[in-house]
PDB file of N, H, CA, C and O in Angstrom:
ATOM      1  N   UNK A   1       8.212 -12.719 -11.143  1.00  0.00           N
ATOM      2  CA  UNK A   1       6.951 -12.555 -10.262  1.00  0.00           C
ATOM      3  C   UNK A   1       6.413 -11.522  -9.366  1.00  0.00           C
ATOM      4  O   UNK A   1       7.217 -10.919  -8.654  1.00  0.00           O
ATOM      5  N   UNK A   2       5.287 -11.266  -9.310  1.00  0.00           N
ATOM      6  H   UNK A   2       4.635 -11.756  -9.888  1.00  0.00           H
ATOM      7  CA  UNK A   2       4.586 -10.518  -8.758  1.00  0.00           C
ATOM      8  C   UNK A   2       4.708 -10.660  -7.445  1.00  0.00           C
ATOM      9  O   UNK A   2       4.846 -11.731  -6.854  1.00  0.00           O
ATOM     10  N   UNK A   3       4.641  -9.189  -6.797  1.00  0.00           N
ATOM     11  H   UNK A   3       4.529  -8.319  -7.277  1.00  0.00           H
ATOM     12  CA  UNK A   3       5.117  -9.803  -5.587  1.00  0.00           C
ATOM     13  C   UNK A   3       3.468  -9.393  -4.854  1.00  0.00           C
ATOM     14  O   UNK A   3       2.664  -8.641  -5.404  1.00  0.00           O
ATOM     15  N   UNK A   4       3.172 -10.292  -3.125  1.00  0.00           N
ATOM     16  H   UNK A   4       3.826 -10.903  -2.679  1.00  0.00           H
ATOM     17  CA  UNK A   4       2.357 -10.638  -3.196  1.00  0.00           C
ATOM     18  C   UNK A   4       0.963  -8.998  -2.913  1.00  0.00           C
ATOM     19  O   UNK A   4      -0.253  -8.977  -3.108  1.00  0.00           O
ATOM     20  N   UNK A   5       1.873  -7.945  -2.432  1.00  0.00           N
ATOM     21  H   UNK A   5       2.860  -7.962  -2.273  1.00  0.00           H
ATOM     22  CA  UNK A   5       0.739  -6.560  -2.194  1.00  0.00           C
ATOM     23  C   UNK A   5       0.181  -6.483  -3.448  1.00  0.00           C
ATOM     24  O   UNK A   5      -1.040  -6.587  -3.563  1.00  0.00           O
ATOM     25  N   UNK A   6       1.173  -6.251  -4.791  1.00  0.00           N
ATOM     26  H   UNK A   6       2.165  -6.166  -4.698  1.00  0.00           H
ATOM     27  CA  UNK A   6       0.322  -6.160  -6.230  1.00  0.00           C
ATOM     28  C   UNK A   6      -0.492  -7.001  -6.778  1.00  0.00           C
ATOM     29  O   UNK A   6      -1.394  -6.581  -7.503  1.00  0.00           O
ATOM     30  N   UNK A   7      -0.336  -8.254  -6.551  1.00  0.00           N
ATOM     31  H   UNK A   7       0.396  -8.595  -5.962  1.00  0.00           H
ATOM     32  CA  UNK A   7      -1.700  -9.387  -6.080  1.00  0.00           C
ATOM     33  C   UNK A   7      -3.230  -9.491  -5.419  1.00  0.00           C
ATOM     34  O   UNK A   7      -4.298 -10.049  -5.670  1.00  0.00           O
ATOM     35  N   UNK A   8      -2.545  -8.420  -4.216  1.00  0.00           N
ATOM     36  H   UNK A   8      -1.677  -7.967  -4.012  1.00  0.00           H
ATOM     37  CA  UNK A   8      -3.535  -8.078  -3.170  1.00  0.00           C
ATOM     38  C   UNK A   8      -4.308  -7.058  -4.040  1.00  0.00           C
ATOM     39  O   UNK A   8      -5.510  -7.108  -4.299  1.00  0.00           O
ATOM     40  N   UNK A   9      -3.397  -6.103  -4.459  1.00  0.00           N
ATOM     41  H   UNK A   9      -2.420  -6.063  -4.249  1.00  0.00           H
ATOM     42  CA  UNK A   9      -4.402  -4.650  -4.687  1.00  0.00           C
ATOM     43  C   UNK A   9      -4.974  -5.652  -6.065  1.00  0.00           C
ATOM     44  O   UNK A   9      -6.025  -6.290  -6.007  1.00  0.00           O
ATOM     45  N   UNK A  10      -4.215  -5.638  -7.067  1.00  0.00           N
ATOM     46  H   UNK A  10      -3.361  -5.120  -7.114  1.00  0.00           H
ATOM     47  CA  UNK A  10      -5.175  -6.454  -7.786  1.00  0.00           C
ATOM     48  C   UNK A  10      -6.846  -7.166  -7.989  1.00  0.00           C
ATOM     49  O   UNK A  10      -7.754  -7.105  -8.818  1.00  0.00           O
ATOM     50  N   UNK A  11      -6.576  -7.827  -6.714  1.00  0.00           N
ATOM     51  H   UNK A  11      -5.838  -7.876  -6.041  1.00  0.00           H
ATOM     52  CA  UNK A  11      -7.729  -8.345  -5.865  1.00  0.00           C
ATOM     53  C   UNK A  11      -9.035  -7.446  -6.658  1.00  0.00           C
ATOM     54  O   UNK A  11      -9.890  -7.575  -7.534  1.00  0.00           O
ATOM     55  N   UNK A  12      -8.286  -6.066  -5.260  1.00  0.00           N
ATOM     56  H   UNK A  12      -7.592  -5.961  -4.548  1.00  0.00           H
ATOM     57  CA  UNK A  12      -9.557  -5.240  -4.548  1.00  0.00           C
ATOM     58  C   UNK A  12      -9.662  -4.485  -5.556  1.00  0.00           C
ATOM     59  O   UNK A  12     -10.652  -3.776  -5.374  1.00  0.00           O
ATOM     60  N   UNK A  13      -9.008  -4.173  -6.854  1.00  0.00           N
ATOM     61  H   UNK A  13      -8.204  -4.749  -7.002  1.00  0.00           H
ATOM     62  CA  UNK A  13      -9.483  -3.612  -7.763  1.00  0.00           C
ATOM     63  C   UNK A  13      -9.942  -4.233  -8.689  1.00  0.00           C
ATOM     64  O   UNK A  13      -9.850  -3.438  -9.624  1.00  0.00           O
ATOM     65  N   UNK A  14     -10.413  -5.200  -9.087  1.00  0.00           N
ATOM     66  H   UNK A  14     -10.487  -5.846  -8.327  1.00  0.00           H
ATOM     67  CA  UNK A  14     -11.478  -6.287  -9.754  1.00  0.00           C
ATOM     68  C   UNK A  14     -12.185  -6.210  -9.063  1.00  0.00           C
ATOM     69  O   UNK A  14     -13.298  -6.456  -9.528  1.00  0.00           O
ATOM     70  N   UNK A  15     -12.172  -5.835  -7.494  1.00  0.00           N
ATOM     71  H   UNK A  15     -11.267  -5.635  -7.116  1.00  0.00           H
ATOM     72  CA  UNK A  15     -13.750  -6.312  -7.047  1.00  0.00           C
ATOM     73  C   UNK A  15     -14.554  -5.114  -6.585  1.00  0.00           C
ATOM     74  O   UNK A  15     -15.512  -4.999  -5.821  1.00  0.00           O
ATOM     75  N   UNK A  16     -13.433  -3.777  -7.714  1.00  0.00           N
ATOM     76  H   UNK A  16     -12.655  -3.871  -8.334  1.00  0.00           H
ATOM     77  CA  UNK A  16     -14.138  -2.764  -7.171  1.00  0.00           C
ATOM     78  C   UNK A  16     -14.264  -1.752  -5.857  1.00  0.00           C
ATOM     79  O   UNK A  16     -14.972  -0.799  -5.532  1.00  0.00           O
ATOM     80  N   UNK A  17     -13.503  -2.278  -5.467  1.00  0.00           N
ATOM     81  H   UNK A  17     -12.927  -3.052  -5.732  1.00  0.00           H
ATOM     82  CA  UNK A  17     -13.379  -2.596  -3.422  1.00  0.00           C
ATOM     83  C   UNK A  17     -12.321  -1.164  -3.146  1.00  0.00           C
ATOM     84  O   UNK A  17     -11.123  -0.908  -3.026  1.00  0.00           O
ATOM     85  N   UNK A  18     -13.132  -0.740  -3.143  1.00  0.00           N
ATOM     86  H   UNK A  18     -14.105  -0.948  -3.240  1.00  0.00           H
ATOM     87  CA  UNK A  18     -11.623   0.996  -2.886  1.00  0.00           C
ATOM     88  C   UNK A  18     -11.824   1.158  -1.157  1.00  0.00           C
ATOM     89  O   UNK A  18     -10.817   1.714  -0.718  1.00  0.00           O
ATOM     90  N   UNK A  19     -12.603   0.909  -0.288  1.00  0.00           N
ATOM     91  H   UNK A  19     -13.421   0.457  -0.644  1.00  0.00           H
ATOM     92  CA  UNK A  19     -12.205   1.405   1.344  1.00  0.00           C
ATOM     93  C   UNK A  19     -11.057   0.107   1.370  1.00  0.00           C
ATOM     94  O   UNK A  19      -9.980   0.407   1.886  1.00  0.00           O
ATOM     95  N   UNK A  20     -11.175  -1.078   0.942  1.00  0.00           N
ATOM     96  H   UNK A  20     -12.050  -1.321   0.523  1.00  0.00           H
ATOM     97  CA  UNK A  20     -10.180  -2.056   1.416  1.00  0.00           C
ATOM     98  C   UNK A  20      -8.700  -1.374   1.192  1.00  0.00           C
ATOM     99  O   UNK A  20      -7.879  -1.121   2.074  1.00  0.00           O
ATOM    100  N   UNK A  21      -8.535  -1.060  -0.733  1.00  0.00           N
ATOM    101  H   UNK A  21      -9.202  -1.265  -1.449  1.00  0.00           H
ATOM    102  CA  UNK A  21      -7.639  -0.267  -0.832  1.00  0.00           C
ATOM    103  C   UNK A  21      -6.841   1.294   0.420  1.00  0.00           C
ATOM    104  O   UNK A  21      -5.761   1.645   0.894  1.00  0.00           O
ATOM    105  N   UNK A  22      -8.312   1.720   0.401  1.00  0.00           N
ATOM    106  H   UNK A  22      -9.190   1.435   0.016  1.00  0.00           H
ATOM    107  CA  UNK A  22      -7.997   2.885   1.231  1.00  0.00           C
ATOM    108  C   UNK A  22      -7.332   2.749   2.861  1.00  0.00           C
ATOM    109  O   UNK A  22      -6.609   3.553   3.451  1.00  0.00           O
ATOM    110  N   UNK A  23      -7.798   1.600   3.264  1.00  0.00           N
ATOM    111  H   UNK A  23      -8.385   0.947   2.786  1.00  0.00           H
ATOM    112  CA  UNK A  23      -7.857   0.792   4.401  1.00  0.00           C
ATOM    113  C   UNK A  23      -6.165   0.042   4.958  1.00  0.00           C
ATOM    114  O   UNK A  23      -5.444   0.152   5.950  1.00  0.00           O
ATOM    115  N   UNK A  24      -6.130  -0.708   3.679  1.00  0.00           N
ATOM    116  H   UNK A  24      -6.716  -0.797   2.873  1.00  0.00           H
ATOM    117  CA  UNK A  24      -4.829  -0.541   3.063  1.00  0.00           C
ATOM    118  C   UNK A  24      -3.280   0.467   3.142  1.00  0.00           C
ATOM    119  O   UNK A  24      -2.088   0.230   3.338  1.00  0.00           O
ATOM    120  N   UNK A  25      -4.014   1.515   2.901  1.00  0.00           N
ATOM    121  H   UNK A  25      -4.982   1.707   2.742  1.00  0.00           H
ATOM    122  CA  UNK A  25      -2.939   2.442   2.280  1.00  0.00           C
ATOM    123  C   UNK A  25      -2.412   3.355   3.727  1.00  0.00           C
ATOM    124  O   UNK A  25      -1.346   3.895   4.024  1.00  0.00           O
ATOM    125  N   UNK A  26      -3.796   3.208   4.452  1.00  0.00           N
ATOM    126  H   UNK A  26      -4.662   2.770   4.210  1.00  0.00           H
ATOM    127  CA  UNK A  26      -4.034   3.968   5.740  1.00  0.00           C
ATOM    128  C   UNK A  26      -2.813   2.557   6.987  1.00  0.00           C
ATOM    129  O   UNK A  26      -1.647   2.621   7.378  1.00  0.00           O
ATOM    130  N   UNK A  27      -3.206   2.186   7.053  1.00  0.00           N
ATOM    131  H   UNK A  27      -4.152   2.135   6.735  1.00  0.00           H
ATOM    132  CA  UNK A  27      -2.418   1.069   7.336  1.00  0.00           C
ATOM    133  C   UNK A  27      -0.554   0.428   7.067  1.00  0.00           C
ATOM    134  O   UNK A  27       0.324  -0.111   7.740  1.00  0.00           O
ATOM    135  N   UNK A  28      -0.712   0.815   5.969  1.00  0.00           N
ATOM    136  H   UNK A  28      -1.425   1.254   5.423  1.00  0.00           H
ATOM    137  CA  UNK A  28       0.490   1.115   5.513  1.00  0.00           C
ATOM    138  C   UNK A  28       1.476   2.084   6.413  1.00  0.00           C
ATOM    139  O   UNK A  28       2.411   1.832   7.173  1.00  0.00           O
ATOM    140  N   UNK A  29       0.786   3.417   5.946  1.00  0.00           N
ATOM    141  H   UNK A  29       0.026   3.622   5.329  1.00  0.00           H
ATOM    142  CA  UNK A  29       1.038   4.373   6.443  1.00  0.00           C
ATOM    143  C   UNK A  29       1.762   4.702   7.828  1.00  0.00           C
ATOM    144  O   UNK A  29       2.869   5.225   7.965  1.00  0.00           O
ATOM    145  N   UNK A  30       0.748   4.211   8.970  1.00  0.00           N
ATOM    146  H   UNK A  30      -0.150   3.786   8.859  1.00  0.00           H
ATOM    147  CA  UNK A  30       0.797   4.191  10.356  1.00  0.00           C
ATOM    148  C   UNK A  30       1.804   3.175  10.846  1.00  0.00           C
ATOM    149  O   UNK A  30       2.536   3.202  11.835  1.00  0.00           O
ATOM    150  N   UNK A  31       1.610   2.056   9.665  1.00  0.00           N
ATOM    151  H   UNK A  31       1.015   2.034   8.862  1.00  0.00           H
ATOM    152  CA  UNK A  31       3.210   0.977  10.125  1.00  0.00           C
ATOM    153  C   UNK A  31       4.734   1.914   9.495  1.00  0.00           C
ATOM    154  O   UNK A  31       5.738   1.572  10.119  1.00  0.00           O
ATOM    155  N   UNK A  32       5.006   2.995   8.392  1.00  0.00           N
ATOM    156  H   UNK A  32       4.191   3.273   7.885  1.00  0.00           H
ATOM    157  CA  UNK A  32       5.529   3.432   8.317  1.00  0.00           C
ATOM    158  C   UNK A  32       5.936   4.569   9.084  1.00  0.00           C
ATOM    159  O   UNK A  32       7.036   5.037   8.790  1.00  0.00           O
ATOM    160  N   UNK A  33       5.260   5.137  10.043  1.00  0.00           N
ATOM    161  H   UNK A  33       4.367   4.757  10.282  1.00  0.00           H
ATOM    162  CA  UNK A  33       5.130   6.284  10.365  1.00  0.00           C
ATOM    163  C   UNK A  33       6.049   5.614  12.192  1.00  0.00           C
ATOM    164  O   UNK A  33       7.056   6.042  12.755  1.00  0.00           O
ATOM    165  N   UNK A  34       5.001   4.358  12.611  1.00  0.00           N
ATOM    166  H   UNK A  34       4.182   4.010  12.153  1.00  0.00           H
ATOM    167  CA  UNK A  34       5.769   4.053  13.722  1.00  0.00           C
ATOM    168  C   UNK A  34       7.133   3.484  13.910  1.00  0.00           C
ATOM    169  O   UNK A  34       7.816   3.423  14.932  1.00  0.00           O
ATOM    170  N   UNK A  35       7.504   2.872  12.063  1.00  0.00           N
ATOM    171  H   UNK A  35       6.949   2.922  11.233  1.00  0.00           H
ATOM    172  CA  UNK A  35       9.180   2.501  12.500  1.00  0.00           C
ATOM    173  C   UNK A  35       9.846   3.652  12.160  1.00  0.00           C
ATOM    174  O   UNK A  35      10.963   3.704  12.676  1.00  0.00           O
ATOM    175  N   UNK A  36       9.530   4.682  11.409  1.00  0.00           N
ATOM    176  H   UNK A  36       8.623   4.640  10.989  1.00  0.00           H
ATOM    177  CA  UNK A  36      10.511   5.929  11.632  1.00  0.00           C
ATOM    178  C   UNK A  36      10.744   6.044  12.561  1.00  0.00           C
ATOM    179  O   UNK A  36      11.965   5.940  12.680  1.00  0.00           O
ATOM    180  N   UNK A  37      10.053   6.308  13.875  1.00  0.00           N
ATOM    181  H   UNK A  37       9.061   6.392  13.779  1.00  0.00           H
ATOM    182  CA  UNK A  37       9.880   6.531  14.826  1.00  0.00           C
ATOM    183  C   UNK A  37      10.819   6.230  15.772  1.00  0.00           C
ATOM    184  O   UNK A  37      11.231   6.998  16.641  1.00  0.00           O
ATOM    185  N   UNK A  38      11.352   4.405  15.473  1.00  0.00           N
ATOM    186  H   UNK A  38      11.018   3.781  14.767  1.00  0.00           H
ATOM    187  CA  UNK A  38      12.014   3.660  16.082  1.00  0.00           C
ATOM    188  C   UNK A  38      13.355   3.975  15.984  1.00  0.00           C
ATOM    189  O   UNK A  38      14.148   3.983  15.041  1.00  0.00           O
ATOM    190  N   UNK A  39      13.432   4.209  17.053  1.00  0.00           N
ATOM    191  H   UNK A  39      12.788   4.202  17.818  1.00  0.00           H
ATOM    192  CA  UNK A  39      15.688   4.707  16.921  1.00  0.00           C
ATOM    193  C   UNK A  39      16.645   3.764  17.737  1.00  0.00           C
ATOM    194  O   UNK A  39      17.835   4.072  17.807  1.00  0.00           O
ATOM    195  N   UNK A  40      16.171   2.600  18.371  1.00  0.00           N
ATOM    196  H   UNK A  40      15.205   2.349  18.314  1.00  0.00           H
ATOM    197  CA  UNK A  40      16.816   1.470  18.805  1.00  0.00           C
ATOM    198  C   UNK A  40      16.798  -0.079  17.347  1.00  0.00           C
ATOM    199  O   UNK A  40      17.226  -1.229  17.438  1.00  0.00           O
ATOM    200  N   UNK A  41      16.310   0.433  16.515  1.00  0.00           N
ATOM    201  H   UNK A  41      15.962   1.368  16.441  1.00  0.00           H
ATOM    202  CA  UNK A  41      17.000  -0.546  15.047  1.00  0.00           C
ATOM    203  C   UNK A  41      16.457   0.213  14.004  1.00  0.00           C
ATOM    204  O   UNK A  41      15.485   0.943  13.811  1.00  0.00           O
ATOM    205  N   UNK A  42      17.375  -0.196  13.436  1.00  0.00           N
ATOM    206  H   UNK A  42      18.164  -0.790  13.593  1.00  0.00           H
ATOM    207  CA  UNK A  42      17.645   0.167  12.127  1.00  0.00           C
ATOM    208  C   UNK A  42      16.421  -0.575  10.918  1.00  0.00           C
ATOM    209  O   UNK A  42      16.300  -1.699  10.432  1.00  0.00           O
ATOM    210  N   UNK A  43      15.599   0.827  10.770  1.00  0.00           N
ATOM    211  H   UNK A  43      15.697   1.740  11.165  1.00  0.00           H
ATOM    212  CA  UNK A  43      14.200   0.046   9.994  1.00  0.00           C
ATOM    213  C   UNK A  43      14.146   0.558   8.818  1.00  0.00           C
ATOM    214  O   UNK A  43      13.087   0.777   8.230  1.00  0.00           O
ATOM    215  N   UNK A  44      15.465   0.835   8.292  1.00  0.00           N
ATOM    216  H   UNK A  44      16.325   0.657   8.770  1.00  0.00           H
ATOM    217  CA  UNK A  44      15.613   1.920   6.565  1.00  0.00           C
ATOM    218  C   UNK A  44      14.815   0.683   5.913  1.00  0.00           C
ATOM    219  O   UNK A  44      13.675   0.851   5.480  1.00  0.00           O
ATOM    220  N   UNK A  45      15.474  -0.595   5.858  1.00  0.00           N
ATOM    221  H   UNK A  45      16.400  -0.732   6.210  1.00  0.00           H
ATOM    222  CA  UNK A  45      15.085  -1.353   4.460  1.00  0.00           C
ATOM    223  C   UNK A  45      13.546  -1.770   4.466  1.00  0.00           C
ATOM    224  O   UNK A  45      13.058  -1.922   3.346  1.00  0.00           O
ATOM    225  N   UNK A  46      12.587  -2.009   5.722  1.00  0.00           N
ATOM    226  H   UNK A  46      12.984  -1.886   6.632  1.00  0.00           H
ATOM    227  CA  UNK A  46      11.160  -2.451   5.827  1.00  0.00           C
ATOM    228  C   UNK A  46      10.466  -0.909   5.532  1.00  0.00           C
ATOM    229  O   UNK A  46       9.407  -0.864   4.906  1.00  0.00           O
ATOM    230  N   UNK A  47      11.141   0.391   6.030  1.00  0.00           N
ATOM    231  H   UNK A  47      12.001   0.354   6.538  1.00  0.00           H
ATOM    232  CA  UNK A  47      10.357   1.700   5.498  1.00  0.00           C
ATOM    233  C   UNK A  47      10.477   1.395   4.537  1.00  0.00           C
ATOM    234  O   UNK A  47       9.584   0.641   4.150  1.00  0.00           O
ATOM    235  N   UNK A  48      11.711   1.765   3.403  1.00  0.00           N
ATOM    236  H   UNK A  48      12.437   2.377   3.718  1.00  0.00           H
ATOM    237  CA  UNK A  48      11.271   1.886   2.087  1.00  0.00           C
ATOM    238  C   UNK A  48      10.475   0.384   0.829  1.00  0.00           C
ATOM    239  O   UNK A  48      10.259   0.434  -0.382  1.00  0.00           O
ATOM    240  N   UNK A  49      10.283  -0.595   1.686  1.00  0.00           N
ATOM    241  H   UNK A  49      10.459  -0.635   2.670  1.00  0.00           H
ATOM    242  CA  UNK A  49       9.248  -1.899   1.853  1.00  0.00           C
ATOM    243  C   UNK A  49       8.175  -1.203   1.616  1.00  0.00           C
ATOM    244  O   UNK A  49       7.871  -1.059   0.432  1.00  0.00           O
ATOM    245  N   UNK A  50       7.410  -0.656   2.546  1.00  0.00           N
ATOM    246  H   UNK A  50       7.657  -0.773   3.507  1.00  0.00           H
ATOM    247  CA  UNK A  50       6.603   0.174   3.186  1.00  0.00           C
ATOM    248  C   UNK A  50       6.123   0.713   2.025  1.00  0.00           C
ATOM    249  O   UNK A  50       5.168   0.184   1.456  1.00  0.00           O
ATOM    250  N   UNK A  51       6.794   1.951   1.485  1.00  0.00           N
ATOM    251  H   UNK A  51       7.570   2.381   1.947  1.00  0.00           H
ATOM    252  CA  UNK A  51       6.746   2.620   1.267  1.00  0.00           C
ATOM    253  C   UNK A  51       6.710   2.117  -0.193  1.00  0.00           C
ATOM    254  O   UNK A  51       6.192   2.946  -0.941  1.00  0.00           O
ATOM    255  N   UNK A  52       6.959   1.425  -0.564  1.00  0.00           N
ATOM    256  H   UNK A  52       7.379   0.751   0.044  1.00  0.00           H
ATOM    257  CA  UNK A  52       6.530   1.121  -2.378  1.00  0.00           C
ATOM    258  C   UNK A  52       5.104  -0.301  -1.992  1.00  0.00           C
ATOM    259  O   UNK A  52       4.391  -0.788  -2.869  1.00  0.00           O
ATOM    260  N   UNK A  53       5.063  -0.559  -0.945  1.00  0.00           N
ATOM    261  H   UNK A  53       5.642  -0.163  -0.232  1.00  0.00           H
ATOM    262  CA  UNK A  53       3.686  -1.046  -1.284  1.00  0.00           C
ATOM    263  C   UNK A  53       3.251   0.395  -0.954  1.00  0.00           C
ATOM    264  O   UNK A  53       3.503   0.950  -2.023  1.00  0.00           O
ATOM    265  N   UNK A  54       2.773   1.313  -0.169  1.00  0.00           N
ATOM    266  H   UNK A  54       2.568   0.863   0.699  1.00  0.00           H
ATOM    267  CA  UNK A  54       2.765   2.486  -0.672  1.00  0.00           C
ATOM    268  C   UNK A  54       1.750   2.554  -2.105  1.00  0.00           C
ATOM    269  O   UNK A  54       0.604   2.346  -2.503  1.00  0.00           O
ATOM    270  N   UNK A  55       3.233   3.051  -2.567  1.00  0.00           N
ATOM    271  H   UNK A  55       4.164   3.219  -2.244  1.00  0.00           H
ATOM    272  CA  UNK A  55       2.794   3.506  -4.120  1.00  0.00           C
ATOM    273  C   UNK A  55       2.218   2.223  -4.796  1.00  0.00           C
ATOM    274  O   UNK A  55       1.134   2.421  -5.344  1.00  0.00           O
ATOM    275  N   UNK A  56       2.534   1.395  -4.850  1.00  0.00           N
ATOM    276  H   UNK A  56       3.414   1.234  -4.404  1.00  0.00           H
ATOM    277  CA  UNK A  56       1.728  -0.328  -5.902  1.00  0.00           C
ATOM    278  C   UNK A  56       0.246  -0.112  -5.593  1.00  0.00           C
ATOM    279  O   UNK A  56      -0.528  -0.401  -6.506  1.00  0.00           O
ATOM    280  N   UNK A  57      -0.560   0.607  -3.813  1.00  0.00           N
ATOM    281  H   UNK A  57       0.068   0.842  -3.071  1.00  0.00           H
ATOM    282  CA  UNK A  57      -1.780   0.574  -3.430  1.00  0.00           C
ATOM    283  C   UNK A  57      -2.466   2.064  -4.313  1.00  0.00           C
ATOM    284  O   UNK A  57      -3.662   2.106  -4.601  1.00  0.00           O
ATOM    285  N   UNK A  58      -1.494   3.221  -4.661  1.00  0.00           N
ATOM    286  H   UNK A  58      -0.522   3.188  -4.427  1.00  0.00           H
ATOM    287  CA  UNK A  58      -2.051   4.072  -4.822  1.00  0.00           C
ATOM    288  C   UNK A  58      -2.544   3.791  -6.839  1.00  0.00           C
ATOM    289  O   UNK A  58      -3.544   4.003  -7.526  1.00  0.00           O
ATOM    290  N   UNK A  59      -1.127   3.212  -7.076  1.00  0.00           N
ATOM    291  H   UNK A  59      -0.315   3.039  -6.519  1.00  0.00           H
ATOM    292  CA  UNK A  59      -1.647   3.135  -8.402  1.00  0.00           C
ATOM    293  C   UNK A  59      -2.946   2.422  -8.517  1.00  0.00           C
ATOM    294  O   UNK A  59      -3.618   2.728  -9.501  1.00  0.00           O
ATOM    295  N   UNK A  60      -3.535   1.339  -7.531  1.00  0.00           N
ATOM    296  H   UNK A  60      -2.989   1.090  -6.731  1.00  0.00           H
ATOM    297  CA  UNK A  60      -4.410   0.438  -7.631  1.00  0.00           C
ATOM    298  C   UNK A  60      -6.018   1.431  -7.713  1.00  0.00           C
ATOM    299  O   UNK A  60      -6.922   1.135  -8.494  1.00  0.00           O
ATOM    300  N   UNK A  61      -6.086   2.720  -6.642  1.00  0.00           N
ATOM    301  H   UNK A  61      -5.351   2.960  -6.008  1.00  0.00           H
ATOM    302  CA  UNK A  61      -6.857   3.269  -6.503  1.00  0.00           C
ATOM    303  C   UNK A  61      -7.031   4.515  -7.953  1.00  0.00           C
ATOM    304  O   UNK A  61      -7.956   5.040  -8.572  1.00  0.00           O
ATOM    305  N   UNK A  62      -5.714   4.536  -7.964  1.00  0.00           N
ATOM    306  H   UNK A  62      -4.963   4.110  -7.461  1.00  0.00           H
ATOM    307  CA  UNK A  62      -5.814   5.680  -9.921  1.00  0.00           C
ATOM    308  C   UNK A  62      -6.513   5.050 -10.706  1.00  0.00           C
ATOM    309  O   UNK A  62      -7.516   5.572 -11.192  1.00  0.00           O
ATOM    310  N   UNK A  63      -6.024   3.392 -11.098  1.00  0.00           N
ATOM    311  H   UNK A  63      -5.209   2.967 -10.703  1.00  0.00           H
ATOM    312  CA  UNK A  63      -7.128   2.238 -11.845  1.00  0.00           C
ATOM    313  C   UNK A  63      -8.587   2.514 -11.313  1.00  0.00           C
ATOM    314  O   UNK A  63      -9.376   2.999 -12.124  1.00  0.00           O
ATOM    315  N   UNK A  64      -8.875   2.343 -10.472  1.00  0.00           N
ATOM    316  H   UNK A  64      -8.235   1.949  -9.813  1.00  0.00           H
ATOM    317  CA  UNK A  64     -10.512   2.625  -9.465  1.00  0.00           C
ATOM    318  C   UNK A  64     -11.111   3.455 -10.032  1.00  0.00           C
ATOM    319  O   UNK A  64     -12.081   3.243 -10.760  1.00  0.00           O
ATOM    320  N   UNK A  65     -10.262   5.313  -9.603  1.00  0.00           N
ATOM    321  H   UNK A  65      -9.474   5.486  -9.013  1.00  0.00           H
ATOM    322  CA  UNK A  65     -10.241   6.540 -10.790  1.00  0.00           C
ATOM    323  C   UNK A  65     -10.921   6.397 -11.893  1.00  0.00           C
ATOM    324  O   UNK A  65     -12.146   6.483 -11.983  1.00  0.00           O
ATOM    325  N   UNK A  66      -9.929   6.108 -13.030  1.00  0.00           N
ATOM    326  H   UNK A  66      -8.934   6.038 -12.957  1.00  0.00           H
ATOM    327  CA  UNK A  66      -9.853   5.964 -13.753  1.00  0.00           C
ATOM    328  C   UNK A  66     -10.907   4.713 -14.607  1.00  0.00           C
ATOM    329  O   UNK A  66     -10.973   4.848 -15.829  1.00  0.00           O
ATOM    330  N   UNK A  67     -11.439   3.927 -14.180  1.00  0.00           N
ATOM    331  H   UNK A  67     -11.385   3.817 -13.187  1.00  0.00           H
ATOM    332  CA  UNK A  67     -12.559   3.393 -14.165  1.00  0.00           C
ATOM    333  C   UNK A  67     -13.688   4.079 -14.254  1.00  0.00           C
ATOM    334  O   UNK A  67     -14.526   4.181 -15.149  1.00  0.00           O
ATOM    335  N   UNK A  68     -13.545   4.733 -12.737  1.00  0.00           N
ATOM    336  H   UNK A  68     -12.864   4.650 -12.009  1.00  0.00           H
ATOM    337  CA  UNK A  68     -14.865   5.663 -12.353  1.00  0.00           C
ATOM    338  C   UNK A  68     -15.600   5.998 -13.287  1.00  0.00           C
ATOM    339  O   UNK A  68     -16.790   5.813 -13.540  1.00  0.00           O
ATOM    340  N   UNK A  69     -14.051   6.968 -14.219  1.00  0.00           N
ATOM    341  H   UNK A  69     -13.084   7.119 -14.013  1.00  0.00           H
ATOM    342  CA  UNK A  69     -14.792   8.446 -15.654  1.00  0.00           C
ATOM    343  C   UNK A  69     -14.970   7.619 -16.692  1.00  0.00           C
ATOM    344  O   UNK A  69     -15.397   8.053 -17.762  1.00  0.00           O
TER     345      UNK A  69
END
C-alpha cells in the first residue's frame, strides 16, 4: 500500500505543480531541522520518516524535470 506522501507527490506530479512540491520539500526540511535541534525527546524515528518523505518528494521533482525535457 502506498504511503500518503507518495499519493500526494503523484497528485502534484500529475498536475505538473512544481511549486507545491517545492513548498512541501521546504516544509519537510524545516521540520527535520527543528526536530534535530530538540534535545528533550528522541525524535530519530520522526526524522527518519521525514527524510524518507524528502526522498519521495525529490523523486517527484525529478519526474517533472524528466517530463520537461
